N, CA, C and O of each residue as an XYZ file, in Angstrom:
268
protein
N      -7.132   -150.494   -111.970
C      -8.113   -150.863   -111.025
C      -7.774   -151.211   -109.663
O      -6.801   -151.954   -109.533
N      -8.383   -150.824   -108.614
C      -7.762   -150.842   -107.385
C      -7.399   -152.299   -106.751
O      -8.303   -153.062   -107.093
N      -6.491   -152.942   -106.011
C      -6.062   -154.090   -105.859
C      -6.894   -154.907   -104.860
O      -6.923   -156.137   -104.834
N      -7.660   -153.971   -103.927
C      -8.567   -154.389   -102.925
C     -10.186   -154.467   -103.333
O     -11.149   -154.624   -102.582
N     -10.156   -154.335   -104.507
C     -11.608   -154.066   -105.322
C     -11.961   -155.878   -104.963
O     -11.097   -156.755   -104.940
N     -13.220   -156.050   -104.750
C     -14.038   -157.089   -104.545
C     -15.127   -157.492   -105.737
O     -15.223   -156.548   -106.522
N     -15.769   -158.343   -106.015
C     -16.401   -158.632   -106.883
C     -18.047   -157.840   -106.260
O     -18.811   -157.294   -107.056
N     -18.279   -157.908   -105.083
C     -19.444   -157.408   -104.585
C     -19.313   -155.744   -104.656
O     -20.224   -155.008   -105.032
N     -18.044   -155.322   -104.235
C     -17.727   -153.866   -104.318
C     -17.814   -153.422   -105.553
O     -18.496   -152.412   -105.728
N     -17.215   -153.997   -106.602
C     -17.521   -153.722   -107.999
C     -18.912   -153.422   -108.606
O     -19.314   -152.459   -109.259
N     -19.553   -154.621   -108.155
C     -21.025   -154.958   -108.620
C     -21.823   -153.476   -108.030
O     -22.498   -152.754   -108.763
N     -21.632   -153.276   -106.881
C     -22.428   -152.246   -105.932
C     -22.143   -150.824   -106.752
O     -23.053   -150.056   -107.064
N     -20.738   -150.594   -107.053
C     -20.571   -149.524   -107.547
C     -20.926   -149.180   -109.314
O     -21.060   -148.146   -109.967
N     -20.977   -150.537   -109.601
C     -21.766   -150.580   -111.184
C     -23.069   -150.114   -111.029
O     -23.586   -149.191   -111.658
N     -23.700   -150.975   -109.936
C     -25.206   -150.645   -109.820
C     -25.726   -148.917   -109.604
O     -26.756   -148.357   -109.979
N     -24.649   -148.446   -108.918
C     -24.784   -147.087   -108.411
C     -24.589   -146.451   -109.742
O     -25.567   -145.832   -110.162
N     -23.453   -146.479   -110.542
C     -23.344   -145.825   -111.782
C     -24.614   -146.105   -112.758
O     -25.107   -145.122   -113.311
N     -25.048   -147.105   -112.948
C     -26.321   -147.161   -113.769
C     -27.544   -146.431   -113.367
O     -28.435   -146.009   -114.105
N     -27.436   -146.339   -111.921
C     -28.863   -145.687   -111.291
C     -28.686   -144.334   -111.615
O     -29.643   -143.618   -111.910
N     -27.331   -143.868   -111.576
C     -27.215   -142.336   -111.606
C     -27.588   -141.945   -112.926
O     -28.317   -140.956   -113.003
N     -27.114   -142.719   -114.370
C     -27.390   -142.503   -115.384
C     -28.829   -142.585   -115.631
O     -29.445   -141.746   -116.288
N     -29.435   -143.788   -114.996
C     -31.010   -143.735   -115.474
C     -31.635   -142.575   -114.853
O     -32.650   -142.053   -115.313
N     -31.096   -142.216   -113.921
C     -32.030   -141.205   -113.073
C     -31.530   -139.788   -113.589
O     -31.998   -138.796   -113.031
N     -30.731   -139.648   -114.482
C     -30.020   -138.493   -114.923
C     -29.519   -137.709   -114.319
O     -29.606   -136.547   -114.715
N     -28.779   -138.009   -113.101
C     -27.975   -137.274   -112.254
C     -26.689   -137.178   -112.273
O     -25.961   -136.857   -111.334
N     -26.305   -137.538   -113.660
C     -25.033   -137.575   -114.165
C     -24.808   -136.087   -115.161
O     -25.318   -135.948   -116.273
N     -24.160   -135.322   -114.652
C     -23.867   -134.298   -115.872
C     -23.198   -134.838   -117.271
O     -22.490   -135.832   -117.434
N     -23.548   -134.078   -118.018
C     -22.611   -134.565   -119.419
C     -21.275   -134.453   -119.267
O     -20.526   -135.241   -119.845
N     -20.774   -133.391   -118.415
C     -19.347   -133.332   -118.341
C     -18.621   -134.476   -117.743
O     -17.402   -134.600   -117.862
N     -19.387   -135.326   -117.088
C     -18.995   -136.623   -116.061
C     -19.148   -137.891   -116.943
O     -18.381   -138.853   -116.981
N     -20.379   -137.685   -117.697
C     -20.897   -138.948   -118.310
C     -19.743   -140.171   -118.874
O     -19.751   -141.351   -118.524
N     -18.929   -139.628   -119.681
C     -17.860   -140.297   -120.188
C     -17.066   -141.045   -119.254
O     -16.686   -142.197   -119.461
N     -16.792   -140.290   -118.094
C     -15.962   -140.972   -116.925
C     -16.765   -141.983   -116.414
O     -16.296   -143.112   -116.265
N     -18.113   -141.678   -116.076
C     -18.776   -142.749   -115.525
C     -18.776   -143.892   -116.389
O     -18.572   -145.018   -115.936
N     -19.026   -143.646   -117.786
C     -19.212   -144.885   -118.729
C     -17.991   -145.620   -118.922
O     -18.021   -146.823   -119.180
N     -16.696   -144.839   -118.792
C     -15.443   -145.617   -118.695
C     -15.283   -146.528   -117.566
O     -14.914   -147.690   -117.735
N     -15.602   -145.940   -116.191
C     -15.354   -146.560   -114.730
C     -16.432   -147.890   -115.192
O     -16.044   -149.057   -115.148
N     -17.836   -147.498   -115.637
C     -18.306   -148.650   -115.785
C     -18.078   -149.732   -116.838
O     -18.824   -150.708   -116.754
N     -17.272   -149.722   -117.704
C     -16.514   -150.570   -118.606
C     -15.500   -151.531   -117.661
O     -15.390   -152.755   -117.583
N     -14.849   -150.489   -117.019
C     -13.653   -151.041   -116.261
C     -14.231   -152.098   -115.022
O     -13.611   -153.105   -114.680
N     -15.585   -151.651   -114.402
C     -15.989   -152.682   -113.754
C     -16.533   -153.841   -114.086
O     -16.494   -154.860   -113.397
N     -17.152   -153.694   -115.347
C     -17.738   -154.901   -115.980
C     -16.676   -155.862   -116.231
O     -16.701   -156.973   -115.701
N     -15.505   -155.398   -117.211
C     -14.452   -156.156   -116.974
C     -13.751   -157.016   -115.925
O     -13.146   -158.078   -116.073
N     -14.024   -156.172   -114.647
C     -13.350   -156.795   -113.646
C     -14.374   -157.838   -113.008
O     -14.013   -158.741   -112.254
N     -15.385   -157.663   -113.307
C     -16.399   -158.735   -112.828
C     -16.654   -159.976   -113.500
O     -17.082   -160.989   -112.946
N     -16.290   -159.821   -115.077
C     -16.419   -160.773   -116.196
C     -15.053   -161.725   -115.839
O     -15.145   -162.952   -115.798
N     -14.065   -161.169   -115.643
C     -12.632   -161.702   -115.148
C     -12.682   -162.431   -113.661
O     -12.064   -163.476   -113.457
N     -13.330   -161.898   -112.831
C     -13.740   -162.461   -111.323
C     -14.548   -163.674   -111.622
O     -14.062   -164.772   -111.352
N     -15.558   -163.600   -112.076
C     -16.250   -164.577   -112.559
C     -15.761   -165.991   -113.245
O     -16.079   -167.135   -112.922
N     -14.800   -165.501   -114.400
C     -14.125   -166.621   -115.194
C     -13.234   -167.150   -114.362
O     -13.117   -168.372   -114.447
N     -12.494   -166.536   -113.491
C     -11.492   -166.888   -112.514
C     -12.026   -167.944   -111.350
O     -11.376   -168.942   -111.038
N     -13.135   -167.633   -110.827
C     -14.060   -168.555   -109.755
C     -14.613   -169.658   -110.600
O     -14.610   -170.759   -110.050
N     -15.083   -169.603   -111.804
C     -15.715   -170.612   -112.518
C     -14.439   -171.720   -112.794
O     -14.608   -172.880   -112.420
N     -13.348   -171.386   -113.360
C     -12.136   -172.071   -113.286
C     -11.719   -172.730   -111.847
O     -11.147   -173.814   -111.744
N     -11.985   -172.149   -111.090
C     -11.308   -172.620   -109.746
C     -12.273   -173.733   -109.305
O     -11.829   -174.809   -108.902
N     -13.577   -173.482   -109.378
C     -14.534   -174.273   -108.920
C     -14.668   -175.790   -109.747
O     -14.930   -176.876   -109.229
N     -14.384   -175.483   -111.283
C     -14.081   -176.451   -112.076
C     -13.286   -177.373   -111.794
O     -13.569   -178.562   -111.941
N     -11.949   -176.852   -111.254
C     -10.833   -177.579   -110.950
C     -11.044   -178.321   -109.725
O     -10.803   -179.528   -109.705
N     -11.566   -177.577   -108.478
C     -12.069   -178.519   -107.065
C     -12.965   -179.529   -107.669
O     -12.643   -180.686   -107.398
N     -14.190   -179.360   -108.549
C     -14.921   -180.606   -108.617
C     -14.077   -181.461   -109.103
O     -13.942   -182.517   -108.485
N     -13.338   -181.246   -110.261
C     -12.405   -182.216   -110.837
C     -11.565   -183.024   -110.167
O     -11.327   -184.139   -110.630
N     -10.956   -182.581   -108.922
C     -10.038   -183.052   -108.119
C     -11.103   -184.036   -107.179
O     -10.756   -185.173   -106.857
N     -12.254   -183.543   -106.834
C     -13.212   -184.380   -105.910
C     -13.538   -185.413   -106.576
O     -13.620   -186.459   -105.933
N     -13.760   -185.443   -107.719
C     -14.496   -186.652   -108.787
C     -13.241   -187.472   -109.143
O     -13.359   -188.650   -109.478
N     -11.980   -186.834   -109.071
C     -10.651   -187.796   -109.412
C     -10.522   -188.584   -108.073
O     -10.005   -189.699   -108.139
N     -10.890   -188.169   -107.008
C     -10.529   -188.797   -105.584
C     -11.437   -189.973   -105.225
O     -11.159   -190.930   -104.502
N     -12.664   -189.695   -105.920
C     -13.700   -190.716   -105.716
C     -13.485   -192.217   -106.168
O     -14.372   -193.050   -105.984
């Protein structure tokens, strides 16, 4: 996975892959590659969301501790 990939970029790419598959513009020869890339992007997005959730929870806990 690219080191400069953002959540938004991954989400856009994932949406494009889904659109290509839904519109049947993906050939059988590249379908497995697209599905594999989609799987990688989903994992990246899930990890990013989890990381953000953890960070936000930490910040909130710090703010509540300071009150």
